[in-house]
Every structure is written in structure tokens, then in C-alpha cells.
MIBA-604761 format. One record per residue (C-alpha): residue in one letter; z, y, x. Coordinates in steps of 0.05 Angstrom, whole numbers, padded with zeros to 5 digits. Layout:
NODE  res      pz      py      px
NODE    a       Z       Y       X
...
# end
This chain:
NODE  res      pz      py      px
NODE    m   00000   00000   00000
NODE    n  -00020   00067   00029
NODE    d   00033   00121   00037
NODE    n   00000   00187   00018
NODE    r   00063   00228   00021
NODE    f   00059   00294   00057
NODE    n   00082   00288   00129
NODE    p   00098   00356   00160
NODE    l   00111   00326   00229
NODE    a   00042   00294   00230
NODE    l   00012   00361   00209
NODE    v   00047   00398   00266
NODE    l   00028   00345   00317
NODE    g  -00044   00348   00294
NODE    f  -00044   00423   00301
NODE    l  -00015   00419   00371
NODE    r  -00058   00361   00394
NODE    p  -00111   00401   00432
NODE    l  -00060   00445   00468
NODE    d  -00043   00427   00540
NODE    p   00033   00429   00550
NODE    v   00031   00458   00621
NODE    l  -00017   00513   00603
NODE    m   00024   00529   00541
NODE    f   00087   00534   00583
NODE    v   00053   00581   00632
NODE    l   00023   00623   00575
NODE    a   00091   00627   00540
NODE    a   00124   00649   00605
NODE    l   00072   00703   00618
NODE    l   00073   00729   00547
NODE    g   00149   00729   00547
NODE    y   00149   00769   00612
NODE    a   00098   00816   00581
NODE    h   00142   00827   00520
NODE    v   00202   00845   00562
NODE    l   00162   00893   00605
NODE    m   00128   00925   00545
NODE    q   00196   00939   00513
NODE    s   00212   00981   00574
NODE    a   00143   01011   00589
NODE    s   00118   01026   00519
NODE    p   00160   00998   00461
NODE    e   00118   01035   00409
NODE    r   00060   00989   00425
NODE    l   00097   00924   00415
NODE    d   00074   00913   00343
NODE    s   00000   00922   00360
NODE    q   00007   00877   00421
NODE    i   00037   00822   00378
NODE    t  -00025   00827   00334
NODE    h  -00068   00821   00396
NODE    i  -00029   00759   00417
NODE    g  -00040   00727   00349
NODE    i  -00115   00738   00352
NODE    a  -00118   00714   00424
NODE    l  -00079   00650   00409
NODE    a  -00123   00635   00348
NODE    g  -00186   00641   00391
NODE    m  -00154   00597   00444
NODE    w  -00137   00544   00394
NODE    v  -00207   00543   00365
NODE    l  -00239   00534   00434
NODE    a  -00188   00481   00453
NODE    w  -00213   00439   00394
NODE    l  -00286   00444   00414
NODE    k  -00316   00394   00463
NODE    p  -00342   00422   00530
NODE    q  -00413   00402   00512
NODE    r  -00407   00441   00448
NODE    l  -00384   00501   00488
NODE    l  -00441   00493   00537
NODE    s  -00491   00490   00479
NODE    m  -00469   00561   00461
NODE    a  -00482   00587   00532
NODE    v  -00554   00610   00524
NODE    p  -00545   00645   00456
NODE    l  -00481   00680   00480
NODE    y  -00515   00702   00545
NODE    l  -00576   00729   00509
NODE    l  -00533   00763   00457
NODE    g  -00492   00795   00512
NODE    v  -00553   00821   00549
NODE    v  -00584   00849   00486
NODE    l  -00519   00885   00469
NODE    l  -00514   00913   00539
NODE    v  -00584   00940   00533
NODE    a  -00565   00970   00466
NODE    v  -00505   01003   00499
NODE    e  -00552   01035   00549
NODE    l  -00597   01060   00493
NODE    f  -00549   01077   00437
NODE    g  -00478   01069   00464
NODE    e  -00421   01118   00454
NODE    v  -00399   01160   00513
NODE    s  -00325   01167   00526
NODE    k  -00292   01197   00589
NODE    g  -00359   01199   00624
NODE    a  -00375   01126   00612
NODE    q  -00424   01094   00563
NODE    r  -00392   01026   00548
NODE    w  -00384   01020   00473
NODE    l  -00426   01004   00412
NODE    d  -00407   01028   00343
NODE    l  -00429   00975   00293
NODE    g  -00401   01011   00233
NODE    v  -00348   00959   00218
NODE    a  -00323   00956   00289
NODE    r  -00329   00989   00357
NODE    i  -00342   00937   00411
NODE    q  -00349   00934   00487
NODE    p  -00404   00882   00499
NODE    s  -00388   00875   00573
NODE    e  -00325   00836   00553
NODE    l  -00368   00782   00521
NODE    m  -00401   00769   00589
NODE    k  -00335   00750   00620
NODE    i  -00340   00685   00581
NODE    a  -00415   00681   00572
NODE    m  -00431   00687   00646
NODE    p  -00394   00627   00673
NODE    l  -00416   00587   00612
NODE    m  -00488   00604   00624
NODE    l  -00488   00587   00698
NODE    a  -00449   00522   00686
NODE    w  -00502   00502   00635
NODE    f  -00557   00523   00683
NODE    f  -00532   00479   00739
NODE    q  -00518   00422   00691
NODE    m  -00593   00421   00676
NODE    r  -00606   00413   00751
NODE    e  -00550   00365   00769
NODE    g  -00569   00321   00827
NODE    q  -00632   00360   00844
NODE    t  -00608   00430   00858
NODE    r  -00656   00468   00904
NODE    f  -00649   00534   00940
NODE    i  -00694   00567   00889
NODE    d  -00644   00548   00835
NODE    f  -00590   00589   00870
NODE    i  -00640   00647   00871
NODE    l  -00652   00640   00796
NODE    a  -00577   00635   00783
NODE    g  -00567   00699   00823
NODE    a  -00620   00733   00780
NODE    l  -00585   00711   00717
NODE    l  -00521   00741   00744
NODE    l  -00553   00805   00769
NODE    v  -00582   00825   00701
NODE    p  -00515   00836   00663
NODE    v  -00479   00860   00725
NODE    g  -00532   00913   00737
NODE    l  -00529   00936   00665
NODE    i  -00453   00943   00669
NODE    v  -00454   00979   00736
NODE    i  -00498   01035   00707
NODE    q  -00450   01047   00648
NODE    p  -00412   01056   00696
NODE    d  -00357   01004   00696
NODE    l  -00342   00981   00766
NODE    g  -00281   00939   00749
NODE    t  -00314   00897   00695
NODE    s  -00378   00889   00736
NODE    l  -00337   00862   00794
NODE    l  -00301   00812   00749
NODE    i  -00366   00787   00718
NODE    a  -00399   00783   00787
NODE    a  -00340   00743   00813
NODE    s  -00342   00695   00754
NODE    g  -00415   00681   00766
NODE    l  -00409   00676   00842
NODE    y  -00353   00625   00834
NODE    v  -00398   00580   00793
NODE    i  -00456   00588   00842
NODE    y  -00411   00571   00901
NODE    f  -00378   00511   00868
NODE    a  -00448   00487   00849
NODE    g  -00461   00474   00923
NODE    l  -00483   00540   00955
NODE    s  -00472   00532   01030
NODE    w  -00417   00576   01057
NODE    k  -00463   00590   01117
NODE    l  -00508   00631   01071
NODE    l  -00448   00675   01056
NODE    i  -00436   00693   01129
NODE    p  -00487   00751   01131
NODE    l  -00455   00780   01067
NODE    m  -00386   00774   01097
NODE    v  -00408   00806   01163
NODE    a  -00440   00864   01125
NODE    l  -00377   00872   01083
NODE    v  -00333   00874   01145
NODE    i  -00378   00924   01180
NODE    g  -00381   00968   01118
NODE    l  -00305   00968   01108
NODE    g  -00293   00978   01182
NODE    s  -00340   01038   01183
NODE    i  -00305   01069   01123
NODE    v  -00237   01061   01155
NODE    a  -00260   01085   01224
NODE    f  -00301   01144   01200
NODE    g  -00264   01159   01135
NODE    d  -00250   01232   01150
NODE    t  -00324   01246   01160
NODE    l  -00350   01201   01104
NODE    c  -00302   01229   01053
NODE    q  -00325   01301   01061
NODE    p  -00352   01331   00996
NODE    e  -00422   01341   01023
NODE    v  -00431   01268   01043
NODE    d  -00468   01227   00990
NODE    w  -00454   01152   00992
NODE    q  -00518   01136   00954
NODE    v  -00495   01067   00928
NODE    l  -00432   01094   00894
NODE    r  -00421   01149   00844
NODE    e  -00378   01208   00865
NODE    y  -00316   01185   00827
NODE    q  -00323   01115   00858
NODE    k  -00328   01147   00927
NODE    q  -00265   01187   00912
NODE    r  -00227   01123   00893
NODE    v  -00243   01093   00961
NODE    c  -00226   01157   00998
NODE    t  -00161   01163   00959
NODE    l  -00143   01092   00979
NODE    l  -00152   01111   01052
NODE    d  -00108   01173   01045
NODE    p  -00073   01186   00979
NODE    t  -00041   01248   01007
NODE    r  -00108   01284   01009
NODE    d  -00097   01301   00935
NODE    p  -00025   01281   00918
NODE    l  -00023   01315   00850
NODE    g  -00094   01295   00830
NODE    k  -00133   01233   00851
NODE    g  -00078   01206   00895
NODE    f  -00023   01213   00843
NODE    h  -00031   01143   00813
NODE    i  -00025   01106   00879
NODE    i   00031   01149   00906
NODE    q   00075   01141   00844
NODE    s   00059   01067   00839
NODE    t   00079   01052   00911
NODE    i   00142   01093   00903
NODE    a   00161   01052   00841
NODE    i   00147   00986   00876
NODE    g   00185   01006   00939
NODE    s   00245   01034   00902
NODE    g   00257   00968   00866
NODE    g   00282   00935   00928
NODE    l   00304   00862   00925
NODE    t   00331   00857   00854
NODE    g   00307   00921   00821
NODE    k   00341   00979   00786
NODE    g   00352   00940   00722
NODE    w   00314   00931   00657
NODE    m   00297   00998   00626
NODE    d   00330   01034   00684
NODE    g   00266   01049   00724
NODE    t   00264   01123   00739
NODE    q   00190   01126   00756
NODE    t   00175   01091   00691
NODE    h   00222   01128   00643
NODE    l   00214   01197   00674
NODE    a   00139   01190   00663
NODE    f   00120   01194   00736
NODE    l   00084   01127   00733
NODE    p   00015   01134   00698
NODE    e  -00016   01080   00655
NODE    r   00050   01042   00659
NODE    h   00035   00997   00600
NODE    t  -00035   00977   00623
NODE    d  -00063   00978   00694
NODE    f   00003   00996   00728
NODE    i   00052   00950   00692
NODE    f   00064   00910   00756
NODE    a   00096   00973   00785
NODE    v   00144   00973   00725
NODE    l   00161   00901   00739
NODE    a   00173   00914   00814
NODE    e   00216   00976   00800
NODE    e   00261   00944   00747
NODE    f   00264   00872   00772
NODE    g   00250   00881   00846
NODE    l   00220   00831   00894
NODE    v   00254   00774   00859
NODE    g   00221   00791   00793
NODE    a   00153   00798   00826
NODE    l   00161   00730   00861
NODE    v   00178   00697   00794
NODE    l   00114   00725   00764
NODE    l   00074   00701   00825
NODE    a   00104   00632   00817
NODE    v   00081   00628   00745
NODE    y   00011   00650   00766
NODE    v   00010   00597   00821
NODE    l   00028   00544   00769
NODE    l  -00030   00569   00725
NODE    l  -00078   00564   00784
NODE    l  -00054   00495   00804
NODE    r  -00061   00469   00733
NODE    g  -00130   00500   00728
NODE    f  -00154   00468   00793
NODE    h  -00124   00401   00772
NODE    i  -00164   00405   00707
NODE    a  -00227   00424   00746
NODE    a  -00219   00368   00797
NODE    n  -00211   00316   00742
NODE    a  -00263   00343   00693
NODE    p  -00309   00290   00665
NODE    t  -00376   00325   00679
NODE    h  -00407   00368   00733
NODE    a  -00414   00428   00686
NODE    a  -00342   00422   00663
NODE    r  -00318   00422   00736
NODE    l  -00358   00485   00750
NODE    l  -00333   00519   00688
NODE    a  -00260   00501   00698
NODE    g  -00262   00521   00771
NODE    a  -00294   00588   00756
NODE    i  -00246   00605   00700
NODE    t  -00186   00588   00744
NODE    m  -00213   00633   00799
NODE    i  -00223   00689   00747
NODE    f  -00148   00687   00733
NODE    f  -00136   00693   00808
NODE    t  -00185   00751   00814
NODE    y  -00152   00790   00757
NODE    a  -00083   00782   00788
NODE    f  -00104   00795   00859
NODE    v  -00144   00858   00844
NODE    n  -00091   00887   00798
NODE    m  -00033   00876   00846
NODE    g  -00076   00900   00903
NODE    m  -00095   00966   00870
NODE    v  -00024   00978   00845
NODE    s   00003   00965   00915
NODE    g  -00046   01012   00947
NODE    i  -00088   00961   00986
NODE    l  -00148   00962   00939
NODE    p  -00182   01020   00902
NODE    v  -00162   01032   00830
NODE    v  -00216   00999   00788
NODE    g  -00183   00990   00721
NODE    v  -00169   00915   00722
NODE    p  -00109   00893   00679
NODE    l  -00054   00846   00701
NODE    p  -00072   00781   00667
NODE    f  -00032   00765   00604
NODE    i   00017   00821   00621
NODE    s  -00019   00888   00612
NODE    y  -00025   00918   00543
NODE    g  -00093   00912   00509
NODE    g  -00127   00866   00460
NODE    t  -00196   00855   00491
NODE    a  -00174   00830   00559
NODE    l  -00119   00787   00528
NODE    v  -00168   00754   00480
NODE    t  -00218   00741   00537
NODE    l  -00164   00710   00581
NODE    c  -00137   00666   00525
NODE    l  -00207   00642   00510
NODE    g  -00210   00621   00583
NODE    i  -00145   00582   00572
NODE    g  -00176   00550   00511
NODE    i  -00236   00527   00551
NODE    l  -00190   00495   00603
NODE    m  -00154   00459   00547
NODE    s  -00220   00435   00518
NODE    i  -00240   00406   00585
NODE    q  -00172   00373   00596
NODE    r  -00174   00343   00526
NODE    s  -00244   00316   00537
NODE    r  -00219   00272   00594
NODE    f  -00177   00230   00546
NODE    a  -00227   00234   00489
NODE    d  -00279   00201   00534
NODE    k  -00232   00144   00550
NODE    t  -00219   00126   00478
# end
């Protein structure tokens, strides 16, 4: 006789089935940390951030249910849609604060570049899956062209931070697909020479009459400010100076929750978004920063474990690239807040206020969960 009685436990277990316990623990820890910091940095934004979290978790859960092959089948449509929207931004986009990055669709105002953070690694993973076992050098050239199109459209908006993140996401896939590290040596040499020249001849290169050609004026000023924030301490250098003061003043254990003077006396700019790591370091000190780093390391280890054990070549590429995207977000944000990288507007992953980045990052977690779940599905 069949028992058709309602079983709430079975319903809950079915709902939780696609969720990876380790990734959920990491995500809960990061969102909990974010909640505590937001209460200090910008409590009036807590309600809207909770809404963002709900949307992000819903998107993560949906992707966790989908099979990796289903996700890869969406790669080409998502990529083409993203490129079309980026072209539309260039033609019809709204201008705000000197940048043309948004489209007004009537019912919503969207930033199409965010779509490419997921579409780009999906597209390249699909591309190399089609060539598995017979990848040629020309395929890497074609993959580079697929990457260059959206990155170029985002650079001219201009949006250097997002373009770097999308370029990184694509380059990770290309490298994991088998690109020889020897081919990267000329690029690394050119990068070292370029950075060395800027450091050595910064005083001359940063003069107003010197045009850097490849960078816009405000981007040039960001690099020059990084070299010497005291050139304009109340203007372009203000962010870095106040951020490093906040980080340094936290010491070993910090000043205490809600007791950060740089934060609560409004010296620290963008304290709820790009510079929230400075709030953490000021109020919880080195110990608090190391705890956050430990959680990020656990996230990376779990991501690489999923990538290493993924059932298909494309899934390995996708999981590895997404994991490295998490690293890139954290590294770039902490670097710019600490004064070792230019300020490029990259949020601290899962911590900074903002809905778009949080949704994108949680979708990445959902993809990792989908790949992990597919391992066991294939064995049954």
C-alpha cells in the first residue's frame, strides 16, 4: 500500500539536494561576514542587500539543478545576446558619470557587461569542448578573437574593471584548455618592462602634457595616483590614503565593531562597496582579515577540487575558470584597497554591497554545484 502522506522532511531534502555542503558553508560564512560589516558601514542598505541575497540565492539554486551540458547548450545564445546588448549600449546606452554602460529597457535598467562574466567562460568552455582532443594553435587564436570582441566593447564604454574581469575569465579557460605557458612569456616580459618603466619614469610620464595613448586620462591618473597618492591628497589620492590609514590603524585585533573612526567619521569613501575591506581591517584588524582570507582559500580549494574531478573536459575548464574568477575578484579588490593596485572598481566578492555582482558570483557558485552534482548523477 502506497503512503501518499505529505512528508516535509523529504520536501526539504529534495530542495537541498543540488546544494554542495562545503560551498554552502563558505557562502553562509561570507554572507554572514558581509552582514556584520554592512551593519557598521551602511546599515540603511541592509534591507535592500537582503533582497539582493534572496535573488542571488534563487539564481544559484536554479543553476545548481541544471546539468552542465544544459548550461553549455546556453553558451552561444548567451554570448550572442551579450554582444548584441553591448553594441546597443554603444549606440543607445545611457551616460552616467562619464561612462556609457547601461541600457534602459523601459521595465528595467541593465548593465549588459555583467552578463558576459558568466557568458564568456561558458562560451569558451563550449568552444573547446567542440575541439576536445584535436585543439590546434588556430583554435586558440579563434578563442582569443571571441574574447576580444566583448572585452573591446566594454573597454570603450569605458569600464576598465569589468573588462579586466571578463578578460581574465576568458584567459583562464584558454590557458586551462592547453595553451602553452611558453607563449605567455613575451606577454609577461612586455608587462614587466611596461610596469618597470612606469615606476622608474613615473615623475615624467605622469606630467599633464604626456599622453599615454592606450589609456584614457582618468585611467592614467589612477596609475599615477597609485605611484604617489600624495600628489593630490585631497583629490585623486584621497581614496587610497584614507583606505591605507584605516587598514593600518586596525592593528592586530582592530578597534572593535562599529568603532572604526575612518569609517564612522566618513573619511573612508565607498565604505560599503569597493572599500569595505578597509572597514573590516580597521574594526577587526589583521585577525579579522586573516579569517576572511581563510574562508576565501576554502572556497578556492573546493572550486579546484570540483574542477579536478569534473566528469567532462568542458566542465573542468568551466569550474577552473569560475574558481579563478573568485580569486581575481578578491585579489584585485584587496590590492587596490591596500594601495598596491590601481582603483578599478572591483567589489570584494560576496562582501561588498550591490546586487549585480552578488547575483553574478552566486550564479558562479551554482555552476560549480551543478558540475559537482553531475559527478554523482553520472555514476547512478
